[in-house]
N, C-alpha and C positions, 0 to 999 in steps of 0.2 A: 428500522429495529436495530437496538442494540442488545445484544443476546449476551446475559451469566454464560459462561462455559465452566466445563469443569476444569480442574486444575491442572489437566495432560494440556492446555492449550498456551501453548508455547509463547506469546506475543503477551501476553496476561492476561487477566483476569474478566475484560469484557472482548466480544468479537463485532466489530463493525462490519455493516454492507455498506455498498457503494452510496449506497442514498443518506448515511449518514457522514461520509466524509463529505460529500455535493453539499449538505443541509448545513454540517459545521463551516466549510468554508463560505458557502453565502451569508452567511452571518456574519462571519470574521470580515471579509473584502465588503458586507453592502452592497452585494450584487449578486445577478442570479449566476449561477453555477451548475449546469448536469452534468448527468452523468451520459458518457458516451461511448461507447461499446464500438471496438478495433477490433476487425476481424484479424485473426494471426496472419494471415498472407501478407496483411500489411503493418503489422508491427514494427517491423525492421523499415521502412520506409518514412512511415509516422517520427519513431527517433531521429530518421538523418533530417528528416524536415525540419527540426526544431535545434539541429544543432550536434548534434552525435556524432562524434566518429564511427568509420565502418564499424570496427573493432568493439566499440562499445555497444553499438547498434545489433549488434552481430549476439553478443556476451548477453548482454538485457533480453533479448528477445527470449535466446536458450533457456536461461533461467526462470523468464516467466512461463515458460512450458514444462521447465522441470517443476514446478511448482503446482503446474496446473495438471500432470502427470501424478503429482504425488511421489516424488525420488527423490524430495529433497530428504536430509537427516540432520537431525537437532543437533547444535557441535557438543551440545553440554544437554544430554538427556536428563540427566538426574541432579543437573543444578541450573534451574531453569530461570533466567532473567527475567523478574517481573520490573514494568515501570510503573513506578509511584506517579502516573499522572494518567488526566483524560487525554483522547485524542483534540480536544480541545481547546485545554491547556498550553499541550503540547503546539498544535497548528500558533495558537495567540502569542504563545513566547516568538518562535519560530521568527512571525510577520515585524516582529520589532526590532528586528536586526536588519 
């Protein structure tokens, strides 16, 4: 379900759930894409297995945990950048590259 959220949302006017992203990718790639939850203790292992460096895997894991723990601070709290596209349009353009 895509939810419209209030003006405080930092990534635009729509909030996507994991299933929205999977469904959009399924449509664009013309193949089934499913959501797979990866436990925190396996994040770094998974990132390393797909080619990330040790340093990058550590940093991505740490950043993900910071978001989950609500420890992130917006860079521009008074000047939110709104994207003028939808998830589907953005991904469609990226897949053309």
